N, C-alpha and C positions, 0 to 999 in steps of 0.2 A: 948091488949093495946100496947104491944111492937111493933106490926106491924104498928099501927097508928103513933107511934113516929118516926119510920124509914121512913114512908111515908112522914111525915111532914118535916123531915130533908132533904130528897131528893127533895121535892117540893121547900123548901126554898133555897137550894143550886142551883137548876136550875134557880130559879127566880133571885137570885143574879148574876149568870153568865150572864143571859139574859140582865139584867139592865146594868151591867158593859160593856158588849160588844156593847151596843147601845148608848154609850155616845156621839158619833159623830152625832147621829140623833137629839140630844137635844142641839146642838150648837146654838148660837144666830146669828142674822142677820149680826152683825158687823164682826164676824169671817168669815162668808161666803163671805162678801165683800172684806176682806183682802186677803183671799185665792184666790178669783177670780182676784183681782188686780195682784197678783203674777203670776198667770197663763197667764194673758194678757201680762205681762212683758216678760214672757218666750217666748210666740209666737212672740212678737215684736223683741226680741233679735235674734230669729232664722232667721227672715226675714232680719234684719239689717246685721247679719253675712253673709248671702248669698249674699248680695249686696256689702258689704265693706270688706269682708274677715277678720273681727275682730268683737268682741263684743263692744257694746256701753258702755262707762263708766260713762255716765250721763243720767238722765231721759230726759233732754231737747233734746238729740239726737234722742230720740224715739218718739217725739211729732207728727211727721208726719206718724207714723206707727200705728195709731189707738190705742194708749195706753191711756185708759181712766180709771180714778178712782177719788174718792172724797177726795181731800186733807184735808178736815176738819174731815174726819172719818178714813181714812186709811193712815198710814205712810208707804211709799214705798221708798226703797233706793237701789241703786247699790253700794255695798261696794267696790268692786274691779272688774276690767275687763281687759282682755288682748286679745291677738289674739285667744287663744285657750280655755280660761276658764273665768268664772265670778261667782260672789257671790252676791246675792240679798236677801233682807229681806222684809217682809211685816207683819204689825200687826195692829190690830184695836185700835183706841184710846178709845172708849167708852165701850169696852168689860169688863165684869166681870171675864172672863176666863183667861186673861193674856196669850194668845196664840201667838206664833211667828212662822211664816211660812218662810222657807228658801229654796232657790235654790242655790246649790253649785255644780259646775261641778266636783270639786276635791273630793267631798264626795258622788258622785253617783247621784246627782240630787236633787229632791224635798224631803223635810222632815220637820217635825214639831220639833221645838227646845225643848230641855229638860230644866229643871228648871234652870240650871246654865247659859245657853245661854239666856233664857228668862230674867233673872235679868239684863243682860247687856243692853238690848234694851228697856225695857218698860219705864223707866223714861225718857230717851232721846227722845223717840218717843212722849211721852205725852207732853213734853215741846215744841217740834216742832209743834205739832198739835194745842196746845193752842195758839202758836204764829200765826199760819195760821188763826185761828178763829178770833183772835184780829185784824189781817190785814183786814179781811172781814168786821168786825164791823166798823173799822176806815174808810174803803172805802165807806161803806153805809152812815156813818155819814157825810163824806166829800161831797159825792154826794148830800145828802139832804141839806146841808149847801149851796152849790153852787147853787142848784135849788131855794132855798128860796131867796138867794141874787139876783139871776137873776129875779125872779118874782117881788120882791120888786122894783128893779130898773126899770123894765118894766112898773110898775104901778105908778112910780114917787114917791115912798115912800123910805125913807132912813132908 
């Protein structure tokens, strides 16, 4: 009986180790989108620096460098940039994991933020993305209102 107890403990220990080591396999789609947006930013920054001998300090400067991401789902920001270094963050709005991805040339490149850094960014990013979604809703509502007004005036109804 003692042998079976040891066998169970070893089996459970190995199972726990396996489950803990595979946590990145179980990430959600929003986390993947946020990380991919940061990788796309990193590529765009490399191309921009090769052409301009400095890093871009605004996302608008990278718009012609094939930087694509969904502003309603991913918050992406270049926090600082100079000739030789930059820091950028990316995080998902709808994620339940509260993960923040960071690229910082002074800290060795890409890494995932710890709990202290995560708390700094999550609330601000959530408010930004909610604002972007509200702008999209307002834009859709405005377009529908203008279309309806145009149709009514075309049909002679006021």
